[in-house]
VOBA-1610 file (N, C-alpha, C; in pm, whole numbers, padded with zeros to 5 digits, always signed):
BEGIN
Unk+04523+01591+02921Unk+04459+01493+03009Unk+04499+01520+03152Unk+04404+01522+03245Unk+04435+01549+03384Unk+04481+01422+03454Unk+04573+01440+03546Unk+04614+01332+03633Unk+04570+01369+03773Unk+04492+01282+03837Unk+04446+01307+03974Unk+04509+01203+04064Unk+04594+01246+04154Unk+04659+01156+04247Unk+04608+01187+04386Unk+04544+01092+04449Unk+04495+01111+04584Unk+04562+01006+04673Unk+04632+01047+04776Unk+04705+00958+04863Unk+04648+00962+05005Unk+04557+00875+05032Unk+04506+00869+05169Unk+04609+00901+05261Unk+07343+01133+05773Unk+07301+01269+05751Unk+07427+01325+05738Unk+07547+01374+05847Unk+07585+01475+05749Unk+07644+01597+05814Unk+07715+01655+05745Unk+07755+01790+05782Unk+07737+01871+05657Unk+07668+01980+05666Unk+07638+02060+05547Unk+07681+02202+05573Unk+07774+02251+05495Unk+07818+02389+05513Unk+07722+02485+05448Unk+07676+02583+05524Unk+07590+02687+05469Unk+07670+02815+05466Unk+07704+02860+05349Unk+07785+02979+05337Unk+07734+03068+05228Unk+07780+03189+05225Unk+07731+03284+05125Unk+07842+03338+05036Unk+07966+03296+05061Unk+08076+03353+04985Unk+08118+03263+04870Unk+08137+03135+04898Unk+08190+03046+04797Unk+08081+03000+04702Unk+08116+02988+04575Unk+08021+02940+04477Unk+08015+02788+04479Unk+08120+02720+04526Unk+08122+02575+04530Unk+08065+02527+04663Unk+07973+02434+04656Unk+07910+02381+04776Unk+07950+02235+04792Unk+08001+02198+04909Unk+08039+02060+04934Unk+07916+01977+04966Unk+07922+01849+04930Unk+07816+01755+04960Unk+07875+01645+05044Unk+07825+01631+05166Unk+07879+01531+05255Unk+07769+01436+05300Unk+07812+01318+05344Unk+07716+01214+05378Unk+07671+01226+05523Unk+07572+01141+05556Unk+07513+01144+05689Unk+07613+01108+05797Unk+07593+01165+05914Unk+07682+01140+06026Unk+07660+01003+06088Unk+07540+00948+06068Unk+07508+00820+06129Unk+07438+00833+06263Unk+07429+00956+06317Unk+07358+00976+06443Unk+07207+00966+06419Unk+07136+00913+06517Unk+06992+00900+06506Unk+06922+01017+06573Unk+06807+01055+06517Unk+06725+01161+06575Unk+06651+01108+06698Unk+06617+01200+06787Unk+06541+01162+06906Unk+06421+01256+06923Unk+06308+01198+06963Unk+06188+01274+06994Unk+06156+01255+07142Unk+06130+01367+07213Unk+06101+01362+07356Unk+05952+01388+07379Unk+05891+01306+07462Unk+05748+01319+07493Unk+05719+01455+07556Unk+05612+01520+07510Unk+05567+01645+07568Unk+05434+01624+07639Unk+05329+01598+07563Unk+05197+01573+07619Unk+05105+01522+07509Unk+04976+01521+07533Unk+04880+01475+07433Unk+04766+01575+07420Unk+04698+01568+07308Unk+04583+01652+07277Unk+04467+01561+07243Unk+04349+01591+07295Unk+04231+01512+07265Unk+04122+01606+07212Unk+04068+01573+07095Unk+03959+01650+07036Unk+03831+01567+07044Unk+03730+01621+07105Unk+03606+01548+07129Unk+03519+01553+07004Unk+03544+01459+06914Unk+03468+01450+06790Unk+03469+01305+06742Unk+03357+01263+06682Unk+03350+01127+06627Unk+03400+01122+06483Unk+03431+01238+06425Unk+03485+01240+06289Unk+03635+01213+06293Unk+03683+01147+06190Unk+03826+01120+06178Unk+03895+01250+06136Unk+03968+01312+06228Unk+04021+01446+06205Unk+04170+01444+06170Unk+04208+01540+06088Unk+04348+01567+06055Unk+04385+01703+06114Unk+04502+01712+06174Unk+04550+01841+06224Unk+04601+01921+06106Unk+04538+02036+06081Unk+04569+02115+05962Unk+04664+02230+05989Unk+04652+02295+06107Unk+04733+02415+06133Unk+04744+02438+06283Unk+04858+02496+06324Unk+04882+02535+06463Unk+04930+02679+06465Unk+04866+02763+06547Unk+04903+02903+06559Unk+05020+02916+06656Unk+05135+02961+06606Unk+05253+02975+06690Unk+05235+03082+06797Unk+05142+03175+06777Unk+05123+03285+06872Unk+05051+03241+06999Unk+04944+03166+06985Unk+04864+03131+07103Unk+04830+02983+07114Unk+04883+02902+07024Unk+04862+02758+07034Unk+04730+02707+06980Unk+04645+02796+06926Unk+04519+02750+06867Unk+04550+02653+06753Unk+04457+02560+06734Unk+04474+02460+06629Unk+04348+02450+06544Unk+04368+02408+06419Unk+04256+02381+06330Unk+04262+02234+06288Unk+04149+02167+06306Unk+04135+02027+06264Unk+04028+02020+06156Unk+04042+01924+06066Unk+03946+01910+05956Unk+03916+01762+05935Unk+03795+01733+05886Unk+03766+01597+05845Unk+03795+01583+05696Unk+03787+01463+05646Unk+03829+01438+05507Unk+03740+01507+05404Unk+03613+01526+05436Unk+03522+01590+05341Unk+03524+01742+05353Unk+03597+01794+05452Unk+03604+01938+05481Unk+03468+01993+05524Unk+03379+01905+05567Unk+03248+01949+05614Unk+03254+01994+05759Unk+03356+01948+05831Unk+03371+01983+05973Unk+03513+02033+05995Unk+03527+02163+06017Unk+03656+02226+06041Unk+03647+02295+06177Unk+03729+02248+06271Unk+03718+02294+06409Unk+03838+02380+06450Unk+03808+02486+06523Unk+03911+02565+06589Unk+03914+02521+06735Unk+04035+02488+06786Unk+04046+02443+06924Unk+04151+02525+07000Unk+04147+02511+07133Unk+04252+02570+07215Unk+04371+02476+07215Unk+04482+02510+07284Unk+04602+02425+07281Unk+04581+02284+07334Unk+04478+02264+07415Unk+04452+02132+07471Unk+04358+02049+07385Unk+04304+02109+07279Unk+04214+02037+07190Unk+04067+02063+07215Unk+04033+02150+07311Unk+03892+02182+07334Unk+03838+02265+07218Unk+03726+02225+07164Unk+03668+02293+07048Unk+03614+02429+07089Unk+03665+02534+07023Unk+03620+02671+07048Unk+03513+02715+06949Unk+03524+02661+06826Unk+03432+02707+06721Unk+03435+02607+06606Unk+03326+02602+06533Unk+03321+02530+06406Unk+03331+02633+06295Unk+03439+02627+06218Unk+03466+02729+06117Unk+03394+02697+05987Unk+03323+02794+05935Unk+03252+02778+05808Unk+03340+02831+05694Unk+03446+02760+05667Unk+03544+02806+05569Unk+03517+02755+05427Unk+03442+02646+05416Unk+03418+02587+05285Unk+03287+02639+05227Unk+03295+02692+05104Unk+03175+02740+05038Unk+03204+02851+04940Unk+03101+02921+04898Unk+03113+03025+04795Unk+03087+03165+04850Unk+03065+03178+04981Unk+03039+03309+05041Unk+03167+03393+05044Unk+03155+03523+05068Unk+03274+03611+05066Unk+03386+03569+05160Unk+03355+03510+05275Unk+03457+03469+05371Unk+03480+03318+05368Unk+03460+03261+05251Unk+03480+03117+05235Unk+03569+03086+05116Unk+03611+02960+05110Unk+03697+02910+05002Unk+03633+02782+04949Unk+03636+02762+04819Unk+03566+02649+04759Unk+03618+02515+04808Unk+03751+02501+04817Unk+03811+02372+04853Unk+03931+02396+04944Unk+03906+02424+05074Unk+04013+02466+05165Unk+04093+02349+05225Unk+04173+02283+05142Unk+04250+02167+05188Unk+04373+02210+05269Unk+04445+02312+05222Unk+04572+02351+05283Unk+04557+02482+05359Unk+04591+02479+05490Unk+04577+02595+05577Unk+04706+02619+05653Unk+04741+02747+05671Unk+04862+02784+05745Unk+04831+02907+05831Unk+04861+02901+05961Unk+04854+03019+06046Unk+04979+03104+06022Unk+04961+03236+06020Unk+05072+03328+06004Unk+05050+03450+06094Unk+05122+03452+06207Unk+05110+03561+06304Unk+04965+03583+06345Unk+04896+03474+06370Unk+04757+03480+06414Unk+04656+03481+06302Unk+04694+03528+06186Unk+04604+03526+06070Unk+04610+03388+06003Unk+04523+03367+05908Unk+04513+03237+05842Unk+04528+03253+05691Unk+04606+03163+05630Unk+04621+03158+05485Unk+04566+03024+05437Unk+04480+03028+05336Unk+04422+02906+05281Unk+04447+02904+05131Unk+04499+02791+05085Unk+04513+02772+04940Unk+04389+02702+04888Unk+04322+02766+04794Unk+04204+02708+04732Unk+04249+02610+04626Unk+04205+02485+04634Unk+04246+02384+04538Unk+04159+02384+04413Unk+04080+02488+04395Unk+04000+02504+04273Unk+04021+02645+04217Unk+03980+02665+04095Unk+03971+02799+04034Unk+04100+02879+04044Unk+04206+02827+03983Unk+04333+02900+03978Unk+04422+02878+04098Unk+04370+02814+04202Unk+04448+02779+04322Unk+04518+02899+04384Unk+04447+03009+04412Unk+04510+03124+04477Unk+04524+03103+04627Unk+04605+03187+04689Unk+04614+03193+04834Unk+04511+03294+04884Unk+04436+03258+04987Unk+04335+03344+05046Unk+04379+03384+05187Unk+04379+03512+05216Unk+04431+03564+05342Unk+04315+03609+05431Unk+04312+03553+05554Unk+04205+03581+05649Unk+04260+03649+05774Unk+04176+03730+05838Unk+04212+03792+05965Unk+04203+03690+06078Unk+04238+03734+06199Unk+04228+03646+06316Unk+04084+03605+06344Unk+03990+03685+06294Unk+03848+03654+06311Unk+03792+03581+06189Unk+03881+03536+06100Unk+03844+03456+05984Unk+03758+03532+05884Unk+03791+03660+05867Unk+03733+03742+05761Unk+03835+03755+05650Unk+03792+03732+05527Unk+03887+03734+05416Unk+03935+03875+05386Unk+04067+03893+05383Unk+04127+04024+05355Unk+04162+04041+05208Unk+04220+03938+05150Unk+04265+03949+05012Unk+04290+03811+04954Unk+04317+03810+04825Unk+04344+03687+04752Unk+04461+03712+04658Unk+04550+03616+04649Unk+04666+03630+04561Unk+04626+03610+04414Unk+04713+03644+04321Unk+04689+03606+04181Unk+04684+03454+04171Unk+04626+03400+04064Unk+04623+03254+04048Unk+04764+03195+04046Unk+04782+03087+04121Unk+04910+03016+04118Unk+04915+02918+04002Unk+04798+02872+03958Unk+04790+02774+03849Unk+04767+02845+03716Unk+04831+02794+03612Unk+04813+02844+03476Unk+04721+02754+03394Unk+04685+02642+03453Unk+04597+02545+03388Unk+04562+02442+03493Unk+04510+02328+03451Unk+04480+02220+03545Unk+04506+02087+03474Unk+04631+02044+03478Unk+04669+01918+03416Unk+04730+01823+03517Unk+04752+01871+03638Unk+04819+01789+03739Unk+04761+01827+03875Unk+04705+01729+03945Unk+04641+01760+04072Unk+04673+01652+04173Unk+04728+01691+04285Unk+04755+01601+04396Unk+04680+01651+04519Unk+04608+01561+04582Unk+04534+01596+04702Unk+04576+01500+04813Unk+04629+01554+04919Unk+04671+01474+05033Unk+04636+01553+05158Unk+04556+01499+05248Unk+04512+01576+05366Unk+04626+01615+05460Unk+04743+01553+05444Unk+04855+01581+05534Unk+04957+01678+05473Unk+04939+01713+05348Unk+05035+01800+05281Unk+04996+01947+05293Unk+05098+02031+05296Unk+05084+02175+05276Unk+05194+02216+05179Unk+05157+02280+05070Unk+05253+02306+04961Unk+05315+02445+04968Unk+05290+02521+05077Unk+05346+02656+05087Unk+05377+02687+05232Unk+05460+02788+05256Unk+05492+02830+05393Unk+05545+02973+05391Unk+05523+03047+05500Unk+05579+03183+05510Unk+05731+03177+05526Unk+05798+03285+05486Unk+05942+03296+05502Unk+05980+03443+05519Unk+06075+03470+05605Unk+06132+03604+05620Unk+06253+03615+05528Unk+06251+03715+05441Unk+06361+03732+05347Unk+06385+03880+05323Unk+06508+03926+05348Unk+06548+04064+05326Unk+06450+04161+05392Unk+06408+04126+05515Unk+06321+04213+05593Unk+06175+04210+05554Unk+06135+04117+05467Unk+05996+04111+05423Unk+05938+03973+05452Unk+05806+03970+05471Unk+05734+03844+05484Unk+05686+03800+05346Unk+05730+03683+05303Unk+05693+03628+05174Unk+05630+03491+05195Unk+05571+03439+05089Unk+05516+03304+05089Unk+05589+03225+04980Unk+05645+03110+05016Unk+05714+03026+04919Unk+05640+02893+04908Unk+05637+02836+04788Unk+05569+02709+04773Unk+05588+02648+04636Unk+05512+02544+04611Unk+05517+02473+04484Unk+05375+02446+04435Unk+05353+02471+04307Unk+05225+02439+04244Unk+05253+02382+04105Unk+05228+02252+04089Unk+05257+02186+03962Unk+05184+02247+03844Unk+05065+02302+03869Unk+04989+02363+03760Unk+05036+02505+03728Unk+05139+02550+03799Unk+05200+02678+03764Unk+05294+02668+03646Unk+05321+02545+03604Unk+05405+02521+03487Unk+05328+02556+03360Unk+05398+02610+03262Unk+05338+02638+03131Unk+05264+02513+03083Unk+05133+02522+03055Unk+05056+02403+03015Unk+05116+02328+02896Unk+05186+02399+02808Unk+05249+02332+02694Unk+05351+02229+02738Unk+05417+02256+02852Unk+05519+02164+02903Unk+05459+02038+02965Unk+05328+02039+02988Unk+05263+01924+03050Unk+05209+01827+02946Unk+05243+01846+02820Unk+05197+01759+02713Unk+05292+01641+02694Unk+05246+01543+02617Unk+05325+01421+02593Unk+05461+01451+02532Unk+05467+01551+02445Unk+05593+01581+02377Unk+05702+01629+02470Unk+05663+01671+02591Unk+05761+01722+02688Unk+05794+01621+02797Unk+05758+01495+02776Unk+05795+01392+02872Unk+05938+01347+02842Unk+06030+01435+02875Unk+06172+01413+02850Unk+06251+01497+02949Unk+06381+01470+02957Unk+06464+01531+03060Unk+06469+01683+03050Unk+06450+01739+02929Unk+06454+01884+02913Unk+06344+01954+02994Unk+06243+01878+03031Unk+06134+01931+03113Unk+06188+01992+03241Unk+06290+01928+03301Unk+06341+01970+03431Unk+06413+02104+03427Unk+06456+02148+03313Unk+06523+02278+03304Unk+06427+02389+03264Unk+06301+02354+03235Unk+06204+02453+03189Unk+06085+02472+03282Unk+06053+02371+03362Unk+05929+02372+03440Unk+05943+02457+03566Unk+05870+02567+03570Unk+05872+02657+03686Unk+05749+02632+03773Unk+05764+02534+03862Unk+05653+02498+03951Unk+05663+02569+04086Unk+05780+02622+04119Unk+05796+02693+04245Unk+05747+02837+04234Unk+05710+02895+04350Unk+05666+03035+04348Unk+05706+03106+04477Unk+05723+03237+04465Unk+05738+03328+04579Unk+05631+03436+04562Unk+05555+03458+04668Unk+05450+03561+04663Unk+05473+03663+04772Unk+05467+03791+04735Unk+05480+03902+04830Unk+05340+03959+04853Unk+05277+03930+04968Unk+05140+03980+04992Unk+05132+04132+04997Unk+05239+04199+05039Unk+05236+04345+05052Unk+05227+04413+04917Unk+05309+04367+04822Unk+05310+04429+04689Unk+05224+04354+04587Unk+05172+04238+04628Unk+05093+04153+04539Unk+05176+04106+04419Unk+05306+04084+04445Unk+05396+04039+04338Unk+05416+03888+04347Unk+05420+03824+04230Unk+05437+03680+04222Unk+05554+03647+04131Unk+05651+03571+04185Unk+05764+03524+04106Unk+05757+03373+04095Unk+05791+03321+03981Unk+05794+03176+03961Unk+05939+03133+03941Unk+05972+03016+03997Unk+06109+02964+03982Unk+06105+02814+03955Unk+06215+02765+03901Unk+06228+02623+03871Unk+06263+02550+04000Unk+06176+02460+04045Unk+06201+02388+04169Unk+06279+02259+04150Unk+06318+02229+04025Unk+06409+02117+04001Unk+06552+02171+04009Unk+06625+02143+04118Unk+06758+02202+04135Unk+06853+02166+04021Unk+06939+02260+03986Unk+07036+02235+03880Unk+07126+02117+03912Unk+07155+02097+04041Unk+07243+01988+04081Unk+07170+01857+04109Unk+07038+01856+04092Unk+06966+01729+04106Unk+07021+01633+04001Unk+07061+01515+04043Unk+07138+01427+03955Unk+07068+01393+03824Unk+06936+01382+03824Unk+06867+01341+03702Unk+06850+01457+03605Unk+06838+01578+03657Unk+06839+01694+03568Unk+06980+01711+03510Unk+07078+01693+03595Unk+07218+01711+03554Unk+07259+01608+03448Unk+07209+01484+03465Unk+07247+01375+03375Unk+07151+01356+03259Unk+07046+01439+03252Unk+06952+01430+03141Unk+06870+01302+03140Unk+06824+01258+03259Unk+06744+01135+03269Unk+06599+01170+03303Unk+06506+01110+03229Unk+06363+01135+03252Unk+06312+01044+03364Unk+06253+01104+03467Unk+06198+01030+03580Unk+06050+01064+03604Unk+05987+01126+03507Unk+05846+01160+03520Unk+05826+01301+03573Unk+05701+01341+03584Unk+05665+01475+03634Unk+05659+01469+03787Unk+05775+01447+03845Unk+05786+01427+03991Unk+05827+01560+04055Unk+05730+01646+04080Unk+05760+01779+04132Unk+05815+01771+04274Unk+05924+01842+04303Unk+05982+01841+04437Unk+05891+01908+04540Unk+05914+01874+04666Unk+05847+01943+04777Unk+05927+02069+04811Unk+05854+02174+04850Unk+05917+02302+04885Unk+05859+02350+05018Unk+05947+02376+05116Unk+05905+02429+05245Unk+06013+02526+05295Unk+05981+02602+05401Unk+06076+02701+05452Unk+06084+02699+05604Unk+06204+02727+05657Unk+06220+02761+05798Unk+06206+02912+05806Unk+06089+02959+05848Unk+06051+03099+05832Unk+06153+03196+05889Unk+06184+03185+06018Unk+06271+03282+06084Unk+06415+03271+06036Unk+06454+03154+05988Unk+06591+03132+05939Unk+06610+03180+05796Unk+06500+03205+05726Unk+06511+03249+05587Unk+06565+03141+05496Unk+06540+03015+05530Unk+06592+02903+05452Unk+06478+02829+05382Unk+06497+02801+05254Unk+06401+02725+05174Unk+06460+02587+05150Unk+06383+02485+05184Unk+06425+02349+05158Unk+06353+02294+05036Unk+06429+02232+04945Unk+06370+02169+04827Unk+06409+02022+04827Unk+06308+01938+04822Unk+06327+01793+04831Unk+06275+01724+04704Unk+06364+01686+04611Unk+06319+01603+04498Unk+06268+01469+04549Unk+06164+01419+04487Unk+06104+01294+04535Unk+06189+01173+04500Unk+06268+01185+04394Unk+06350+01074+04347Unk+06498+01109+04369Unk+06577+01011+04408Unk+06719+01034+04435Unk+06745+01041+04583Unk+06859+01099+04619Unk+06901+01102+04759Unk+06949+01240+04802Unk+06898+01345+04737Unk+06950+01480+04761Unk+06846+01571+04826Unk+06897+01664+04907Unk+06815+01769+04968Unk+06892+01901+04953Unk+06820+02009+04920Unk+06884+02136+04887Unk+06831+02247+04976Unk+06921+02337+05016Unk+06884+02455+05093Unk+06915+02581+05014Unk+06819+02674+05015Unk+06832+02798+04939Unk+06795+02918+05027Unk+06838+03033+04983Unk+06787+03161+05031Unk+06731+03238+04912Unk+06640+03331+04941Unk+06581+03414+04835Unk+06646+03552+04843Unk+06727+03585+04741Unk+06799+03712+04739Unk+06785+03777+04602Unk+06750+03903+04603Unk+06739+03980+04478Unk+06649+03910+04376Unk+06537+03859+04427Unk+06434+03794+04345Unk+06487+03669+04274Unk+06584+03603+04339Unk+06638+03479+04284Unk+06667+03382+04396Unk+06662+03252+04361Unk+06705+03149+04455Unk+06857+03143+04458Unk+06913+03135+04578Unk+07057+03122+04593Unk+07085+02994+04669Unk+07155+02901+04605Unk+07188+02774+04669Unk+07290+02798+04781Unk+07256+02748+04902Unk+07348+02764+05015Unk+07388+02631+05075Unk+07329+02522+05031Unk+07368+02393+05086Unk+07302+02276+05015Unk+07366+02162+05022Unk+07315+02039+04961Unk+07365+01922+05043Unk+07281+01822+05057Unk+07323+01704+05132Unk+07272+01577+05069Unk+07347+01471+05094Unk+07308+01336+05055Unk+07229+01277+05171Unk+07103+01240+05145Unk+07016+01187+05250Unk+07035+01037+05265Unk+07038+00993+05391Unk+07061+00852+05418Unk+06977+00807+05537Unk+06932+00684+05530Unk+06855+00623+05639Unk+06882+00472+05633Unk+06900+00407+05748Unk+06932+00264+05746Unk+06825+00176+05682Unk+06701+00226+05672Unk+06593+00147+05612Unk+06560+00190+05470Unk+06643+00275+05412Unk+06617+00321+05275Unk+06718+00259+05179Unk+06668+00194+05076Unk+06752+00130+04975Unk+06794+00237+04873Unk+06907+00301+04901Unk+06952+00415+04818Unk+06997+00374+04679Unk+07027+00245+04660Unk+07081+00201+04532Unk+06976+00165+04428Unk+06849+00164+04465Unk+06744+00128+04370Unk+06730+00233+04261Unk+06702+00189+04140Unk+06677+00279+04027Unk+06526+00300+04015Unk+06486+00424+03988Unk+06344+00456+03970Unk+06309+00450+03823Unk+06206+00371+03789Unk+06157+00361+03652Unk+06017+00422+03649Unk+06000+00535+03579Unk+05868+00600+03576Unk+05759+00517+03510Unk+05797+00412+03438Unk+05698+00326+03373Unk+05654+00212+03464Unk+05721+00197+03577Unk+05691+00089+03669Unk+05597+00135+03780Unk+05552+00039+03862Unk+05469+00072+03978Unk+05547+00160+04073Unk+05483+00266+04122Unk+05549+00365+04207Unk+05600+00304+04337Unk+05537+00198+04385Unk+05573+00142+04515Unk+05697+00054+04513Unk+05758+00039+04396Unk+05881-00039+04387Unk+06005+00043+04421Unk+05984+00171+04451Unk+06095+00262+04479Unk+06066+00339+04608Unk+06166+00361+04694Unk+06144+00433+04821Unk+06142+00584+04803Unk+06037+00634+04740Unk+06028+00777+04710Unk+06012+00860+04837Unk+06056+00985+04829Unk+06025+01081+04934Unk+05881+01126+04914Unk+05805+01129+05023Unk+05661+01150+05012Unk+05609+01273+05085Unk+05694+01344+05159Unk+05648+01465+05225Unk+05767+01541+05282Unk+05749+01672+05294Unk+05847+01761+05357Unk+05769+01857+05445Unk+05797+01853+05576Unk+05735+01947+05670Unk+05844+02033+05732Unk+05806+02155+05771Unk+05904+02246+05830Unk+05857+02294+05965Unk+05951+02303+06060Unk+05923+02357+06192Unk+05991+02491+06211Unk+06059+02508+06324Unk+06132+02631+06349Unk+06278+02620+06310Unk+06339+02508+06346Unk+06481+02484+06315Unk+06504+02354+06238Unk+06397+02278+06216Unk+06412+02147+06152Unk+06315+02129+06036Unk+06362+02057+05934Unk+06277+01999+05831Unk+06255+01852+05867Unk+06133+01803+05848Unk+06104+01662+05865Unk+06076+01603+05728Unk+06160+01510+05688Unk+06152+01445+05556Unk+06093+01306+05573Unk+05995+01274+05491Unk+05930+01143+05499Unk+05952+01066+05370Unk+05973+00935+05382Unk+05976+00847+05266Unk+05907+00717+05302Unk+05878+00636+05203Unk+05821+00504+05231Unk+05918+00397+05184Unk+05919+00284+05254Unk+06000+00171+05211Unk+05930+00101+05094Unk+06008+00043+05006Unk+05954-00012+04882Unk+05900-00154+04900Unk+05814-00194+04806Unk+05768-00332+04795Unk+05870-00406+04708Unk+05924-00519+04753Unk+06021-00592+04670Unk+05961-00628+04534Unk+06039-00608+04430Unk+05990-00637+04295Unk+05955-00784+04280Unk+06031-00870+04345Unk+06005-01015+04337Unk+05867-01048+04392Unk+05827-00980+04501Unk+05695-01004+04560Unk+05586-00956+04465Unk+05607-00839+04404Unk+05510-00787+04308Unk+05497-00880+04188Unk+05612-00925+04135Unk+05614-01009+04015Unk+05541-01142+04038Unk+05554-01195+04159Unk+05487-01321+04191Unk+05336-01307+04180Unk+05282-01201+04233Unk+05137-01179+04225Unk+05095-01140+04084Unk+05176-01062+04017Unk+05143-01017+03881Unk+05135-01133+03784Unk+05220-01235+03805Unk+05220-01353+03718Unk+05092-01434+03735Unk+05037-01431+03856Unk+04916-01509+03884Unk+04789-01434+03847Unk+04795-01302+03861Unk+04672-01223+03844Unk+04707-01084+03791Unk+04673-01054+03667Unk+04703-00920+03611Unk+04638-00808+03693Unk+04529-00841+03762Unk+04459-00743+03844Unk+04505-00755+03991Unk+04635-00775+04008Unk+04691-00806+04140Unk+04670-00693+04241Unk+04653-00570+04195Unk+04636-00459+04288Unk+04509-00473+04371Unk+04413-00549+04320Unk+04288-00570+04394Unk+04286-00704+04467Unk+04401-00772+04467Unk+04412-00901+04535Unk+04434-00876+04685Unk+04348-00935+04768Unk+04358-00913+04912Unk+04492-00961+04967Unk+04543-01072+04912Unk+04673-01122+04958Unk+04785-01023+04926Unk+04775-00959+04810Unk+04878-00859+04776Unk+04867-00738+04868Unk+04745-00702+04906Unk+04727-00592+05000Unk+04797-00621+05133Unk+04796-00747+05174Unk+04866-00784+05297Unk+05018-00772+05279Unk+05067-00808+05162Unk+05209-00789+05132Unk+05245-00641+05133Unk+05155-00562+05078Unk+05175-00417+05075Unk+05189-00363+05217Unk+05099-00406+05307Unk+05104-00360+05445Unk+05232-00403+05515Unk+05281-00519+05478Unk+05402-00572+05541Unk+05525-00489+05509Unk+05537-00446+05384Unk+05660-00379+05339Unk+05651-00226+05336Unk+05533-00173+05308Unk+05517-00028+05287Unk+05511+00042+05423Unk+05618+00107+05461Unk+05627+00174+05590Unk+05678+00318+05572Unk+05619+00410+05649Unk+05668+00548+05650Unk+05792+00558+05739Unk+05895+00624+05689Unk+06018+00646+05765Unk+06055+00793+05754Unk+06146+00839+05843Unk+06171+00983+05854Unk+06318+01016+05872Unk+06354+01134+05819Unk+06486+01192+05836Unk+06467+01338+05877Unk+06545+01385+05974Unk+06541+01525+06016Unk+06665+01597+05964Unk+06644+01719+05916Unk+06754+01806+05876Unk+06737+01939+05947Unk+06839+01983+06020Unk+06825+02109+06093Unk+06871+02228+06011Unk+06863+02348+06071Unk+06895+02470+05997Unk+07042+02481+05963Unk+07125+02400+06027Unk+07267+02398+05995Unk+07297+02301+05882Unk+07196+02225+05844Unk+07216+02126+05740Unk+07250+01990+05795Unk+07256+01977+05926Unk+07287+01847+05986Unk+07165+01757+05976Unk+07187+01633+05938Unk+07079+01540+05911Unk+07088+01420+06004Unk+06971+01373+06051Unk+06965+01263+06145Unk+06850+01171+06107Unk+06880+01041+06098Unk+06776+00943+06068Unk+06692+00917+06193Unk+06563+00911+06175Unk+06472+00873+06282Unk+06436+00727+06257Unk+06492+00639+06339Unk+06477+00495+06315Unk+06331+00453+06316Unk+06259+00492+06420Unk+06117+00460+06432Unk+06045+00576+06501Unk+05918+00591+06475Unk+05838+00683+06553Unk+05824+00628+06695Unk+05812+00713+06796Unk+05797+00664+06933Unk+05666+00591+06956Unk+05569+00611+06868Unk+05441+00541+06876Unk+05395+00514+06733Unk+05335+00398+06709Unk+05287+00366+06576Unk+05171+00460+06541Unk+05183+00527+06429Unk+05079+00620+06389Unk+05120+00705+06271Unk+05051+00817+06253Unk+05072+00905+06139Unk+05116+01043+06186Unk+05224+01094+06126Unk+05267+01231+06156Unk+05173+01328+06084Unk+05113+01418+06161Unk+05020+01515+06104Unk+05082+01653+06086Unk+05175+01688+06176Unk+05217+01829+06177Unk+05350+01844+06251Unk+05425+01949+06213Unk+05541+01995+06289Unk+05523+02145+06310Unk+05521+02191+06437Unk+05496+02332+06461Unk+05626+02413+06470Unk+05613+02543+06489Unk+05728+02633+06487Unk+05820+02614+06608Unk+05775+02539+06708Unk+05859+02504+06822Unk+05924+02368+06804Unk+05917+02315+06681Unk+05973+02184+06648Unk+05910+02072+06731Unk+05779+02084+06752Unk+05703+01978+06816Unk+05631+01900+06706Unk+05647+01768+06710Unk+05586+01679+06612Unk+05455+01623+06668Unk+05349+01632+06590Unk+05218+01584+06631Unk+05191+01451+06561Unk+05171+01346+06639Unk+05149+01212+06586Unk+05013+01162+06631Unk+04934+01117+06536Unk+04806+01055+06569Unk+04828+00904+06573Unk+04818+00843+06692Unk+04847+00699+06702Unk+04743+00615+06631Unk+04788+00502+06584Unk+04697+00407+06521Unk+04608+00347+06629Unk+04478+00352+06608Unk+04386+00303+06710Unk+04258+00254+06646Unk+04207+00143+06699Unk+04078+00090+06654Unk+03968+00127+06754Unk+04006+00196+06860Unk+03910+00229+06966Unk+03848+00365+06937Unk+03715+00371+06934Unk+03646+00494+06898Unk+03678+00610+06992Unk+03696+00579+07123Unk+03724+00684+07221Unk+03861+00748+07198Unk+03949+00675+07133Unk+04083+00727+07106Unk+04097+00780+06964Unk+03982+00804+06899Unk+03982+00837+06757Unk+04063+00963+06727Unk+04057+01062+06813Unk+04123+01189+06787Unk+04216+01231+06901Unk+04306+01138+06934Unk+04414+01166+07027Unk+04539+01196+06945Unk+04609+01302+06982Unk+04733+01339+06914Unk+04843+01352+07019Unk+04954+01281+06997Unk+05067+01289+07089Unk+05166+01393+07038Unk+05221+01470+07131Unk+05320+01573+07094Unk+05458+01531+07144Unk+05554+01539+07053Unk+05693+01506+07083Unk+05784+01618+07036Unk+05876+01658+07121Unk+05972+01762+07086Unk+06095+01702+07021Unk+06137+01763+06909Unk+06260+01719+06844Unk+06379+01759+06933Unk+06461+01664+06968Unk+06577+01690+07051Unk+06689+01746+06965Unk+06729+01870+06996Unk+06831+01939+06918Unk+06969+01892+06958Unk+07042+01833+06861Unk+07176+01782+06889Unk+07286+01873+06836Unk+07247+01989+06779Unk+07348+02077+06718Unk+07427+02150+06825
//
């Protein structure tokens, strides 16, 4: 049976000699974002920032239906409308996830095996990776997510990422809804475009507390991203309070750091029950990578008492307008930054109310402010992460 999910700090030693890795708590320092400038895209469509070219600042914006995909200059002026969606030789059936890489473009097709498609600077398709998916039993679509990123490792350019359908389909059956799943499920991947080699790895870290303690928390696949030039892979389990840093050496993941994540607005003591409503727990909901920083996102939980009150009155409480107002009151996106040294900093609030769309290789965060004004529909504010290391 398919599951379709659509969703509209610390000192950390990074070393290569010792096998034992220390886990330390957050320093308590807050992250800071400094205003840079703004970008305006002249379009009446509600656009998401999909990719930023580190070489020349070009950007790609997309609408929710993927019918309008725009290439812009660094200021947001539209240079071209890209015909990337379709069945033609230089198109992809469902181009949700896009990444610029040294001027070229990589697109993950969310259909037909979910391969990576490699395009030239002129958007001509060069090649396609082997299928990342082994079946189709688990599908998540989020316009703000990217499940893969380039990484430099041992002098080579590789692609690292996570694909839940890369797990052996047998493990996605009811009989495998148990803790042993976490030691068998290989949802992570490394792809070498030069040799066309694909390696799969287990993205549930051995030290993740629920794998270690044999507790079932559902098919909650971790987020996987990389700091390309640093050669660091970040793995973020959605449940718990841990973040892991790895390097790729000799075709294996090597753990180089682990930290306990903390934020003043996150209830770290709550227990996650996979049989309960997902919004009762402050899950981690995204991992983005820049040049020197990872940006970790989570949402604050809805109090169980508030949910229970509505549930007692109306079994169909999820469609109750009053409950939707409660949801808006409590459900908030919050953020934690972790740098390449493993130092972690809580971001108390965004500098402007809105949605984080992107973090570029210069550690600039792109925020689309919340606005009801049509003229401000596609304004994006840029803020630089202030490096405290």
